[in-house]
N, C-alpha and C positions, 0 to 999 in steps of 0.2 A: 629383592625378595628374601634376602638372607634372614632378616629379623621378623618376617611376617609369620605368625603362628595362625594357621587357618582353623584351629580349634579354639581360639581365644574369644572371638566375637560371636555372639549369638545373632540369629537373624533379626530378632526384635531390637536388640541394641544397635545393630547396623542400620536398621530402618530409621530409628530415632536420631541417629547420628548424621545420616546423609539426606533423608528424604522428608518431604512435607507429608502431612497426614493423607493428602489425596494420593500420593504416590506410594504409600506403605503397602498397597496391595501387591506390588511387584517385588517387595523386599525379599520374599522367600526365593523367588526365581533368581534374583540377582545373587543372593548368597550361594545358592547351589551352583551358579555359573562360576563364581570365584573359586569355590572349593574344587570343582572339577578341573578348572584351568591350572590351578596350582599343582594338583596331582599330576597333570600332564607334564608340567615343568619338572617335577620331582622324578617322574618316569624317564624323561629325556636325560636327566643328569645321572641315571644309573640306578635309581632306587626302584627296582622292578619286582620286589617281593613284599607281600603284605605280612606285617607282624601279627601273630595269632592273638596277642593280648590287647594291643592298642589299636589295631586296624589301620595303622599308618604305613605308608610305603617306606621301606628301608632297603639298604644295600644287602647283597646276598650274605656277606660275612656277619651281618648283625642279627640273623635269624637264629633263634634257639633250637635245640634239638627237639623234634616232635616227640610227644609222649608215646610210649609203647615201643620205641626202637632202641636197640642196644648198640647202635652205631650212628655216626654223624653222616647223614645223607649229603650228597654233593649239592652245593648251591652255586648256580652258574647263571651269568647274565649275558645274553646275546643282544647287544643294544642295536638291533636293526631299526628300532624306532628312531634313534638319533641319526643313524646312517641314511635312512630314506628321507627324513626331514631335510638333512643337509643337501642331499642330492637334488631334491626338488627345488630348494631355494637357489642352488647354483644354476639350475636350468632357467629359473625365472630372472635372476639378477646377476648371473655370472658374466654376461656379455657386456660390451662397452656401449652403454646407452648414451644417446645424445639428445639435446633439446634444440628444437628449431622453431623459429618464428618467421612466418611467411608474410611479406608485405602485401597488402591488398592492392589490387589493380585499379587504379584511378584513371590513368590514361587509357584510351581505347587500345585493345590488343593489336589492331592493324597498324596503329602508329608505333607501338613498341617493337613491332617486327621490322620496321623500316631500318635500312642500314645506317642512316644519319639521324637516328632517333636520339633526342635529348629530353630527359624527363622534365615535365612541367613542375613548377614550384610545389604544387600540392602532392604530386607523386614523389618528388624528391624528399619532401618532409615525411611522407609515409615510409619511404625506404630508410630514412635515417631513424625513424621511430622503431621500426622492426629490427634494424641492426643493433641499436642500443639496447632494446629489450632482450634480444637473444644473448648479447654479451653479458648483461646483468644476470640472467638466469644461469649462464655457464659459470659466472663468478660465484654465485650462491652455491651451486653444486660443488664446485671445487673447495670453497671455504668450509662447507659442511661435510666434506668427505662422503659424498652420497654413494659412491660405489661400494664402500665398506658398510655404510649404514643401511643401504637397501638390502644387502645380503642378510644382515642381522634382523631387519624388520620382516623380511620374507619368512624367516624361521619362526619368529614370534607369531606371525599371522597364521602359519600352518599349524602351529601347536595349539594356539588358543582360539583361532577362528577370526581374530581381529587384532589390529595394532593401531595405536594412535600416535599423532605427531603434534606437538605444541610449537607454535611460532613465538619465539622470544626475542625481544630487542634488548641488547646490552647497551645501556646509556654510557658506559665508560668507554667502550670501543666503538660504538656506533654501528655495530654489526648485527645481522640477523642470525639466529641460531634455530635450527630445526631439531627438536628434541623428541626422539621416538621413545614411547613408553609402552610396556606390556599391558594387555587388556585387563588383567586382574587389578590394576591400579586405577582403571577408568570407569566412571559411572556416568554415562550420558543420560540426559533428559531431553526427550523430543516433544514437540508441540502436539496438541491433541488432533489438529486437523491435517498435519503433514508429517509423516513419519521421518522424512529426510531433513527436517528443519531442527537444528539444535537450539534449544533455549537455555541450556545449562550443561556444564560438564564439571564433574568433581574428580580430582586426582587425589588419591590417598595412598601413602606408602609409610611403612614402619621403619624406624631407626632406633639405635641404642645410644644412650647418653648417660654416663655415670652408672652403668650397669642397670639402667632402667629402659623399658620399652616405651617409645612415644610414637604417636601417629601424626603425620603432617597432612593437612587437608588444604588443598588449593582449589578454589571454585571460580569458574567463569560463568557469569549469568548475563542473559540478555533481557533488559527491562526497558520498555518504551523505545525500542530501536537503538539502545545504547548498551555497550558491553561494560560490565563491572568485574573487578577482580578482588578477591579477598583470600588471605592465607593465614593459618594459625596452626599451632601445635597443641596436641591433646595428650593427656596421660593415658595409661593403659586402661583405666576405668572410664575413659572418655570425658574427663574433666578438662576444661580449658587451662592450658599451661601458659602460653604466651601468644600474643597477636603479632604476626610478622608483617602483614599488610592489611590494614583496615580496608573496609569496602570502599573502593574508589573507582571512578570511571577510567576506562582504558583508552578512550578517544577513538574508538572504532564502532561501527554499527554491525559487527559480526563477531562471533566467537573465534579466536585464533587457534582453532583446533581442527584437525582433519583426521577422520577415522577411515581406516582401510579394512573393510569387512571381507569375509569370504562366505558368500551365500550360494547355496545350491538351488534354492527355490525362492520364488517371489515372497518378500516379506519375512524371510527367515534370516536371523542374524544371531551371533553368539558363539556357541561351542562348535568346535571343528569335529564333524562326524567322521571325517577321514582319519583324524588322529586316534579316535576311539577304535576304528577298524584296524589300524596299524598296531595299536596296543594289544588288541585281542590276539592277533596272529603272533606277535612277539611273545606273549605269555605262553602260547602253545609251544613255540620253538624253544623257549627257556626250559620248559618241562621236559621236552623231548631230549634235549642235551643233558640235563641232569640225570634222567633215567638211563640214558645211554652210557654215561660215565660210570654210574653205579653198577650197571650190568656188566660193563667191561671189567670192573674191579672183581666182581664175583666170578666172572669167567676166567680171569687170569690167576686168581688165588682160589683154587678149588677147595672144596670142603673135604676133610679127612674123616672117614667113617671107621670107627673101631667096633668090630663085631665080635661078640662072645669073648670079651676080654675081662680080666678081673677088675673089680671096682677100684677107681683111682688111677687107672692107666692113663687117662687123658691128661691128668695133672703132670705126668712124667714126660709128656710129648713136647718136644722142642720144635718150634716153627723156625727153621733156618735152612739155608741151602746145604744139601748133603747130610742133613741130620738123620740119625738112625735110632730106632726104638726097639729094644729087645723085650719080648714077651716070654716070661718064664712059665713053665708048666706045660702039661699036655692037654689031653682031652678033658673037657668040662661038660659033664652030662652028655657025653657022646658027641660034642661039638668042638670044632677046632677054632682057636682064636684067629681072627683075620683082620687085616688093615687094607682099606681101599681108598682110592681118591675118586671123588665124584666130580668128573670133568664135564664142562659144557661144550656145546658144539657151535656156538656163534650162529645159531639158526635164525636169529632175529635181524641179522645185518641187512638183508635185502628189503625186508618190510620196513625197517627203520629208514633206510635211504630213500625209499619211494615216498614214505609219509613226509619226511623232511623236505624233499624236493617239491611235493605238492603244496605244502604250506608256504614254502619260500616263494613258489610261483604265484600263490594267491597274493602275497605281499606286492609283487610286481604288478599284478593285475589291478590291485586297489590303487596303487600310486601312479600307474601309467608308465613307470620307468621300465624300459625294455630289459629283459633278462638275457643280455648278450655279453659274452666274454670275447674281447677283440682277438685274443690268441687263438680262439677256435674258428675264426674266419679264415678258411683255407683258400683265399684268393687275394688278388692284388689290391691296390689302393681303390678308394671309393671317391667318386666325384660328388659334387654338391647334391645333385638330384637323388643319387643312391642313398646318401646319408639322410636326406629328408624322408625318403620312403622307409628306411630302416627305423628311424625314430619318429615315425608319423604320430603315434599315440601321444607321446610326451610333448611333442611340439604343438599338437592341437590343444592339449590341456594347458600348456604354458601360455599360448596365445589367448586362451580364455581368461586366465588370471591377469594377463596384461590389460584386458579391457577395463578391469576394476582399477588397476594401478594407474592406467592412463588418465581416467576421469579424476581420481583422487589427487594425483600429482599436479594435474592442471588446476584443481581447486587450491592446492597448496601454493602454487605459483601466484594465482590470482590474489589470494588472501595476503600473501607476503608483500606483493606490490602495493596493495591497499594499505597495509600496515606501514610500509615505508613512506607512502604519500602522506600518512597521518603524522609522521615523525620528521617531516622536512625541516621543521624549525628547531630541531634538537641541535645543541652546540657541537656534539660529536656525531658525525654522519659519514660513514665509510664508503658511500656510494655516490655516483654522479647524480646530483640533484636535478640537473637539466634533463637527463635521461629519464629519471623517475617521473618528472612532470610531463614530459613529452608522451609517455605511455598513455596518459589520459585514462579513459574508461574502456579501452580495448585491451583485454588481457588474454586474447587468443594465443595459444601456443600448442606445440605438439612434441611428444616424446617419441623418439625413434628407438624402439627396443631391438636388441641384437641377441641372437642365440649363441650360446657358448660352443659353437661348432668350429672345426678347423676353417681357417680363412680361405674362402673361395673367391678372393678378390679378382683373380685372373679371369674366371668365368664371368663374373659380373661386369668387368671392364669390356670383355668381348661382346656381351649382350648389349651394353649401353652404346658401344661403338656402332653396332648394327642399327640400333634404334635411332641414334642421332643422325647417322648417314641416311636413313630412310625417312627422316623428318618426323618420326613418332615421338621424339623426346628432345628437349632443349639441352644445351650444354650446362646451363645452371641447374636444371632438374637432375641431370646425370650426376653432377657434382654432389648434390644433396643426397642422392641415393648411395653414393660412395662414402658418405660420412664426412665430407669436407665441412669444417666448422664455419668458416667465414667465406661464403661463396663469392661475394662481391670483391673482397680483397684478393682472393685467389685468381679471379678472372683478370683483375687489374695487373696482378703480377705476371700472368701469362702474356697479356697484351704487351706489357713493357719488354718482356724478353723477346717477343716476336719483332717488335720495332727495333730493338737493339741488333738482332741478327740481320734484319733487312738493311739497316744502316751500315752494318759492317761489310756486307757483300754488294752494296750499291756502287757501281763503277763511277757514278757521277758525284759520289760523296767526296768532298774536299779532304776530309780527314782520313780517307781510305788509302791504304798502301803504306809502304815504309818511308819514313822521313829521309830526306837527303843527308848524306854524310858530309862533313867538312871537306873531305877530299874531293867529293863530287862538285861541291860549290867552287872550290879553287880551280878545278879543271875547267869548269864552265867559264869562270872569269878569264882564264888564260886563252880560251878559244875565241872570246869576244874581241873585236877590233878595238885597239886603243885609240883614244881621241888624240888628234894632232895638237 
């Protein structure tokens, strides 16, 4: 975003650059979307004041002195906008999320429940497929540092209302990369009959080279069921500079892009209305703090009133601790010279505090983040249920956001596996080809989201112990709910330990007990009768 000047391109130029004539009707709306989103990013980075001459957002110290004032008013930034965006993103993506793939039940359930159950070949193949698929997804998450990237993507999504992810295959390393990009670089094109079907996606970002601004445009388009890619650089006046990738088939029947929107109503996508609400409240808090600091200055440094004094006396007055001014002369027209200090009474303090708290409380209401200070809780520790009740609002909103993340991450996984299946013949391939082939057309998977709350594992273990003992839950199901990554491997490990302990304490086990010492063997031989 550093080189992007959102006042450089006009709406008409942007339309001609990106869209076909049929789609130019939405050019103005797209341009306004980009402008607003970039302003939100500028606001997030601390530019929370509007320059009176240019109308652009600037930092507080870059504002000129307003006309008509003989003093520099305080310029202050309370970046609650950034604070609340970060807090909400941590609620959504701060927990340790996991990916699970459940094998489908091919063998009848009554046979699987039998003590001597042995999976049939088809069930064994399905178990192997699900296990390999799950390990592949976990490998992809680890390689792409998803815990870090999901936090960043959640912030982009809250600021702009949407974030996108490109699926890129590196032919040199044979690895898949998930590249998240902010929404102001993304221009999606949907089909006429289905709003959810992407038929093209344009990525545009600005960069500098030799002190000149260039725009790189990468386009994925779907034509006759086949995806094509093209990439080129353009000058600042939108003339072709160089072709990086000429239009060529990608080898897939889908666009390798997944968009993560944030929609409050059906059919609404684009700008984040919540970001605008947070921005408005933050503007008021900034103004309140600036006025309060200026008022405090005037209250602390009171005005000096010189009454009935000779002309020019104020020029002799020195503003310094302990300074003294001598006024010569007596009565002037029957009046006595007088010096007074005009002191304030700080009568605005209570009204200011009440207003500030109400606006700050509105911020918490808008974002759903509870206005709770842990130090003010005058009671002991909280169990898991009490924490969920205390943070019910933000937990409910976070789970609502997870619905969108769940669907889009599953789409990301499906498209990634399809992409890998189309690249099986590449000379460099960093993944198990047998596993990728075995996945076939079954891309079902599930993301287990976790709240960033204190670990209540003990309570969960107690609950699962009761459920398994009562027959309401299986051991494998309990392990999955506890977050065990490889349930089958863990069960085998537990079984092996049980068998080892049973063997150790088995009185009929030949290897049990202490081995006989040489002394014992000699004494035994001495006690035996010697042959004649």
